[in-house]
N, C-alpha and C positions, 0 to 999 in steps of 0.2 A: 476972744479965742480964735486961733487960726492954725491951720495944718500946713506944714511945709512938706512938700511932696513933689513927685514927678509923674505926670500922667503917662501910663504905659509901663511903669516899673511895677514888678509884682508885689512888693511889700506895701507900698502905698495903696495899691488896688485892694489889698486885704482890708485895709481900714475903710476905704470908700464903700466896699460891699457891706461891711459890718454896720457902718453908719446908715446906709440905705435900708438895711433890715430893721434897724431901730427907728427909722423915720426921723433921723437927726441930720441937720444941715450945718456944716462948718465951712467958713471961708477958707479957700486953699491958696497957698503961695507956691508957685512953681519954682523949683530949684534946678538950675541947669548943671547937670553933672559933667557934661562935656567941657564946660567952661571952668569947672572946678569950684563952683559956688559953694559946694558942701564942705570945702576945705579952707574957706576964708576964716579969719579970726572971729568975725561977727557970727558966723554959723557955728563954729566950734565952741563958742561961748554958750550956745543953746544945747549942743550935743557934742561932747568931746570925742565921741567915736566918729564923727564926721559922716554920719549916715542919715538917710531918710527912711521913713517919715519921722517928723517931730511935731508934737502938739504943743503949742504955746498957750497957756491959760491967760485969762485976763489980768492976773496979778503978776505975770511974767514967768511963772513956773513953767518949766519945759519937761515934757515926758517923751522920751524916745522909745524905739522898738515897737513894732506894729502890735504885738500881742499885749504889751503893757498899755498901749493906747486903747485897745479894744476893751481891756479889763476896766479901765477908767470909765468908759461909757457904759459898760455892763452894770457897774455899780450905780451910775446915775439913772440908767434906764433898764431895770432888770427884766422887763417884759418886752418882747419875747426873749426868753433865756437862750443864749448862744454858747454858754460855758457849762450848762447843766443846772437843772433846778432841784435835783435830788443828789444825795451823796454818791449813789451809784453812777448816775449820769455824769456828775462832775468828774469822777475818777476816770470813767471810760473816755470822755471827751479829752481830758487832759492827757491821758495816755496816748490816744490816737494822734493828737496834735504834736506832742513831743516826739513821737516816732517819725512823723513826717519831717519835722524840723531837724532831727538828729541823723536820720538815715537816708531820706530821699533828697532833701535840700542840699546837703554837701555834695552829693554826686552831680546834681544839676548845676550847682555853682562851679564845680571843677570843670565840667564840660563847657560851661559858658566862658570861663576865663581862658580856656584853651581852644575856643571855637574860631574858625576862620572869620566869622562875621565881626567878632570883637577885635580881632587883629586888624581888620580893615577899618573899623570905626576909630580905633585908637592906636595907630601905627607907632611903634617904638615903646609903647607902654605895655602891650600884651603880645605874646607870641603864640601862634597856633602850633600846638604839639599834638599831632595825630595819635601818638601812642597813649599819651595821658588821657586824651579825650575818649579814645576807644575803651579804655579801662573804666572810666567813670560812667560812660554811656551804658556799659554792661551792668553796672551796679544799679543805675536808675531803672533800666528796663526790668531787672529782676524785681525791683520794688513794685513796678507797675503790675507785674504778674501776681505778686503777693496781694496787692490791693484788689485786683480783680477777684481773687479767691475770697477775700474778706467780704467784698460786695455781693458775692453770691449768697451770703448768709444773712445780710441785712441791707436795707435800702440806702443807708447813708454811711459815711466813713466810720462814725461812732454810733453804731446801732440804728435805732429807728427814728431819730430826730435830726433835722438839719442843725449844724453847729459850726463853730469856729474851725473845726477840723475839715469840714467840707470847703469852707472858704480858703483855707490854706492850700488844700490839695488842688482846687480849681485854679487858683492864681498861679501856683508854681508850675503845674503841668501845662497850662495854656502858654505860659512864658517859654517853657522848654520846647513845646511843640512849634511855636512860632519862630523863635530866635536861636534855638540851640540844636535844631534837627533831632529832637527827641520826642516825636509824637508817638504815643502808645500804639501798639499794633492793633489792626482792625479786628483781630481774633479775640480780643479781650472784651467779650460781649457784656459782661456785668459792669465793667468799667464804663463802657460807652453808654449803657442805660443810665447809669448814675450821672455821667457827664451831661447827657441831654436833659436830665431832670433839673440839675442845679443851674445849668446854663440858661434854662427857660425862666428862672426866677427874675423878676424885674431888677433886683439888686445887682445881678451879674453884669449889667451894662453901666453900672455907676462909674 
């Protein structure tokens, strides 16, 4: 078994944190996105989408998409549960994680694609568009405010227990803060209380 990933990228970090929470170690193979290793025929045979992370099992079966990989390991190692141990928790965690992926992540992604940093990193492939970035920045910041309000009512993103939703939020917002100039405002006190709590977990440095 091996995990194809890139250290520093947010989606592979989601899997690494999840594995650390489960106490599972998987050998990692670094894929150089700048060199286009994720678009080679050999890699596309593993994941036709040409994205990381990808988990390759011992029999050669490949599982792409970070949440799909996490679900695989949740089935193998159900304790501690990170997707919900009861029907209510399962539904609430799935809801929170999907809302993060469908509402916050596209805004951060659009801001990243239109960021000056990416334009410098990949000249000719990406163009910094200030107007597009400003619009998507506003959407992301609105979601941060909403998240702060939700965290005023419960300690974690999906109610009272740490879950995959917290992992998703931490990885994406840390990425946005560091590389996209989208750090949440200091006034979001409930958000920063949560951020300090989840960042202090040993898995956060995985």
